[in-house]
N, C-alpha and C positions, 0 to 999 in steps of 0.2 A: 624240807624235803631238799635231798641234794642228788637223787638218784634220780639212773633214766624212768619215764614214764609209761609201761606198757596199759595199755586199754581193749577192752573188752567193747565192741562195737560194732553197730545192726547192719542188719542186711532191707533192701528197702525194693519189692515188691516191682516193678512195671508195665505196661503193656507191652511193650518190646521190648522187656528180657529173659535172659534164656538161664541157662544152664554150665555158663565158664567160668564164672566166677571158681564153681567147685574142680570143675576141672584142670584152670591153672594153675588155681591156688590153692585149693584143698581146702576152701570154708563149707563149712557146712550148711546144705540150703533146704529151705524145707519144701521149696513148690518148683517148676519149671521156668518160669516168673521172673525169675531176680533180678532187678538191671542194674544196679548200686550196694555197693560198699559206703556205707559211712564212713570210714576207718578212724580219720581226728575228729569229733563235730561236736560243739559243746552247743548246737542249736539247738532245740525241742523237739523238733520233727523227729530225730533220729541221733540221741546224744551219747557220745560215746564213758565209759564208766572205767575209773584207774581199780586197774590187775590186780597188783600188788602193794605191798609195803604197808607204812600208816593212816593211809586213805584210799587204802583200800573197799573199792565200793559205792566212793562218793564222784558223783558226776564231774565233769571236762568243766564242766560251767561254776561247781563250786568251791573247785580249786581255781579257778579265775578269779570268782567273789574272794576268796575270801584269803590267798596266800598269792597274793597279785606279785611278791618277792619271787618266784619260783620262774618270774615272768619276767624279770629284769624291772619292775613296779611302772612298765607299762599304761599309757593312759586309753582307757576306753573302758566303754558299761563292756561291752562282749569281745568274747574271744576272736581274735581278729579272724583266721581263717579254718578253712573248712577243707582236708581232705579225702575224696573221692575217687573211687575205681569204678567206672561205670563199664557193664559189658551191655554189649545195643545188638541185640539178634535181630535186629527189624528197626528200619528207620526212625530217629526220632522226631518229632514235631520243628518244628524253623519255629525259633524264637526270636528274642532281642529282650538283653535285660537293661533296666534302670543304672544308670549313677545316684549314689549316694545322695543328692540333693532331693533330683523326680522320686527318691523311693522314700524318702523322710517326709515330702508334703503330702504323697498320694497313697501309702504303703504302711499308715500306722506310724513311722519314726526307722521303719527297718533302714538297715544299709544296704545301698547296691551291689550289682554284681559282675565286677572283671575276675576271670577266671584267666586259666590257661589249660594247655591239655598237651601231654603227653599220650602218644602215642605208643601202648605194651603192645598190640596185638591188632592184625589185618586180615582179612581176606584178601589176595591176589587182584586190584583195582578197583580195589575203595575209594570212597569219597568224602570228602565231607561238604558243606556249605558254609559258604566264607566269605559272608558282602554280598551284593546287590549293586543292580545295573541302573536304579533309576536315579535322575539328577534332580529330582524334584517329590518334596513330599507329595505334591497331586500327582503327579508320576507314578510314584509308590502304590499309590490308594488306588489308579486307576487300572494294574498293572495283577491287583492283588480284585479287585472288584471284577475285574473280566478271566480274572484265573491264568494267569500269560506266565507261571512257575516258573515253568522252561529260559523263558526270558528276563524274568526278574532276577531271579536266585544265579549267583557264580558256584561252580563247583570245581575244588581242587584234589587231583588222588595224592593221595596216600602211602604211607609205609612206617612199617615197626619202628620206634624211631626219632618217630619227626615230632617237631613240637609246636606249638601253634598260639600265640598269646593273643586274647578275647578281649578287649577292653567291653567297660558297657556300653549299650549301642550298637553292637556289632551282632547281623541276622544273621545268625547260623545255626547250624546242624547235624548234630551225626549220624553217620551213614550205618546201617544195617551193616556186620559183619570186621564190628570195631570193638576193641577193647581200649578205652582211655586209663589215665592216670591225671583226675581232674584239681587242682587247687584253685582256690576260687575267696573269696571274701564268704564272711558268715551270711548267707541269704538265702532264702530259696524260695525270690521271689522272677517268675517267670511269666515273659508278654509269648502266647503263644500266635505264632501268625499263621498257621497253615498245619494238618495235618492228614492229608493224606485223606479226608472224606473215611479215619476208621470209626468204627464202635467199639466201644465199651462198656459192659452192660445195653448193648441195645441203642444207644447214642451216643450222636457224637461228643468228640472233648470239647468246654468252653474254648473261644478262641478272642484275642487282647486286638483290636484289628486296632483301634483308633490307637490306643496307650502303646503300643508299638510301632505307631507310626510317630507317636507323639519322642522316643526315645530314640529309634533310630537313625545312627551317624549317616547325614546326607548330605552328599555324596557319597561312597563311600569309598576310603583310600587303603590301598594294602598300608604294612604295615614292616619295614623292616628289620629284623632283631640283630643287634649287632653279639654277637658269641664267640666267648673267648674260650680257648683247652691251653690247662697243662702238663708237665708232664710232670712226677715227684714220685721216683724210685721204682715206674714202672704202672703206675698208677696215672688215671685221668681225672682233673678237674677242671668241668664244661660247667662253665656260667650259661645259661640260656636265656635269663631274662630276668633285666633288674627295674621293678617301677615301685610306685611311692603306694604300693598294697603289697605286695610281696618282691622276694628274690628266689629264683630256682636254679636248679645246680643238678648238677649230676655225676655220679661218680663210677669210674669203673675200677672195682678195686683187685688187683691181682695178684697184693704179699701184705704188704702190711701200711699201715698209712695213717698219722700221725697228726691230729687235728685239736685247735683250738677253738672252746665255744668261746666267743666275743660275742655273740649274740645275744635278744631278750631271750630268743630262746631258736629252737629249731629242730623241724618234724622231719624223719624220715622216713621213705619207703620200700623195702627192698622190693628190685621187679623182678630177681631174675637170682640164680646162685646160692650159696649160703657162705656163713664165718665168720664171727664174733665181733661184738663191738666191747673194748676194758674183759674179754673174758668169760662174756656171755653169748651164747651159742644166740644165731639169729637167720634168716633163713626167708625167704619165697615169698611172702603177701604179709612176711611184719612189717607192722607200722609202731611208731614212739617216738617221744615227745625228751630231748633232752634241756633241762632246765638252766638258767643263767649262768648260775653262780659251778654246774657241774666240772669248770677247766678241761684240762684238757683230757682228750679221749682216744684212744687206736681202734683203729679196725683194722679185720686180718680174714684172708677167705680169699673166696673169688667171685667178687658178688657185683651187679649193677642195682646203685641206688638213687634215686630224688630224693633229693633235700626240698624243703625252703624255707625261711624266713623271712623278719621285718624289720 
């Protein structure tokens, strides 16, 4: 298979979800509590299916297991990345994710969860929880036990186009009125620290205080990202982050741009506008994978695209 891989993907209902995935991207949603669109996923909780071609109807995990050449024959038990769009119409719980070593030991061999957020849209004065103010595990436990959330949690103001890297161990939460593109390791392990005492079906959701304190990076340190931009024929290529888990870039396409596919695979998400890739029409809300041996490709139109690779 040496063609672009388009996918049928799953919507996920959440207590904090809403309707903006339909309003902004035109996705067909079954109710008014849709919080996530797992756009490119080989995770069994919400797996993507191949939309066209010789492997139509096959799951992405099947393609990974049976045709590793499509992904450059890279190693690994699981497809390494998961791309989601998240619509937070209410505050998400304050949470923290384990690293690979901790998850493997305590979560049945799962991968850990390092992730990053690109802010697609947000309401005025929207905020994220990013980090904390505890200097030790003992101080964090005391602040949690005493409910001193305003003192414990660090909040940052956000705007559309902002980007945040969130390595495993970072205490974090998405605030209400925010829509993000999340790129993460293929993992669904979340430890909940605080959930605003909300009820779901008459009960509070489970918290994971002990594990959260176990895996949290204490003290928290701000991460400075080294971004760079270059202009190619009026098109802007911006590298947002480069890590051991993924590299994330953004494209502003205003005319045409030739790119040489020299990665194991590239995941692309069209977040604004419309155009084409090698003559195939693409538009806002579409996500696809460019396989290892695809070679040079041409993007044309007026689009904003975020893409990832490892």
